C-alpha positions as CSV (number, residue, x, y, z in Angstrom):
1,G,-20.9,132.6,81.5
2,L,-21.8,134.8,84.5
3,P,-19.3,137.0,86.3
4,C,-18.5,135.8,89.7
5,Q,-15.7,135.8,92.3
6,A,-14.4,133.4,94.9
7,R,-12.0,133.6,97.8
8,I,-10.3,130.3,97.9
9,D,-8.3,129.7,101.1
10,W,-5.5,127.7,99.3
11,L,-4.8,127.3,95.6
12,N,-1.9,125.4,94.0
13,I,-1.5,125.3,90.2
14,Q,1.5,123.5,88.8
15,G,1.3,122.7,85.1
16,N,-2.0,120.7,84.6
17,S,-2.3,120.0,88.3
18,V,-4.7,122.1,90.2
19,E,-5.4,121.8,94.0
20,I,-7.7,123.8,96.3
21,A,-8.4,123.7,100.0
22,D,-10.9,125.3,102.2
23,F,-10.1,125.9,105.9
24,K,-12.8,125.4,108.5
25,T,-13.0,125.5,112.3
26,C,-15.2,123.2,114.2
27,S,-16.3,122.4,117.8
28,D,-15.7,118.6,117.5
29,L,-13.6,117.0,114.8
30,D,-15.5,113.7,115.3
31,R,-18.7,115.5,114.2
32,F,-17.2,117.5,111.3
33,D,-18.8,115.1,108.8
34,R,-22.2,116.5,110.0
35,D,-20.9,120.1,109.8
36,I,-20.0,119.4,106.1
37,E,-23.6,118.6,105.4
38,N,-25.2,121.1,107.8
39,F,-23.3,124.1,106.6
40,G,-23.1,123.3,102.8
41,Y,-19.3,123.1,102.7
42,L,-19.4,120.8,99.7
43,N,-21.5,123.3,97.7
44,Q,-19.0,126.0,98.6
45,L,-16.0,123.9,97.6
46,A,-17.8,122.8,94.4
47,F,-18.4,126.4,93.4
48,Y,-14.7,127.1,93.8
49,A,-14.0,124.0,91.7
50,Q,-16.4,125.1,89.0
51,V,-14.7,128.5,88.8
52,L,-11.3,126.9,88.4
53,R,-12.6,124.3,85.9
54,E,-13.8,127.2,83.7
55,K,-10.4,128.9,83.9
56,T,-8.1,125.8,83.7
57,G,-10.2,123.2,81.9
58,T,-9.8,120.6,84.7
59,W,-11.4,119.7,87.9
60,P,-9.1,120.5,90.8
61,D,-8.2,118.1,93.6
62,A,-10.3,119.6,96.5
63,Y,-9.7,119.3,100.2
64,L,-11.5,120.5,103.4
65,I,-9.2,121.2,106.3
66,A,-10.8,121.4,109.8
67,V,-9.3,122.4,113.1
68,E,-11.0,122.3,116.5
69,K,-11.6,125.6,118.2
70,A,-10.5,124.3,121.6
71,Q,-7.6,122.3,122.9
72,P,-6.2,119.9,121.9
73,F,-6.9,121.6,118.5
74,R,-7.1,118.4,116.6
75,C,-7.1,118.8,112.8
76,G,-8.2,116.7,109.9
77,V,-8.1,116.7,106.1
78,W,-10.8,115.4,103.8
79,K,-10.1,114.9,100.1
80,I,-13.4,115.3,98.3
81,A,-14.1,112.8,95.5
82,Y,-14.6,114.2,92.0
83,D,-18.1,112.7,91.8
84,K,-19.1,114.6,94.9
85,L,-17.8,117.8,93.5
86,R,-19.7,117.3,90.3
87,E,-22.9,116.4,92.2
88,H,-22.7,119.6,94.2
89,A,-21.7,121.6,91.2
90,A,-24.8,120.5,89.5
91,E,-26.9,121.6,92.5
92,N,-25.2,125.0,92.4
93,T,-25.9,125.4,88.7
94,A,-29.5,124.5,89.2
95,A,-29.8,127.0,92.1
96,I,-28.2,129.8,90.1
97,L,-30.5,129.1,87.1
98,A,-33.5,129.0,89.3
99,F,-32.5,132.3,90.9
100,L,-31.9,133.9,87.5
101,D,-35.3,132.6,86.3
102,R,-37.2,134.5,88.9
């Protein structure tokens, strides 16, 4: 019920199907799983998913796309499980409520 905004890197809505993707760069694709945790990427993606769920009534399929900053510029795509999105969405909600309760 709070006003907010989001800058989603990629959004695809076709009928009842909703997809989002967030684009990231990284130093080493083999360590990107650690970057996901260290930089809170799942919380960011879950926030976007929550916003879209409010607007569309459904959880979107959510992806992280990572590209290395140096040659050979390897890239990877991670599809985030719905349970992970919901888990991080709950963390986001708790953090927002705690902030508002100050």
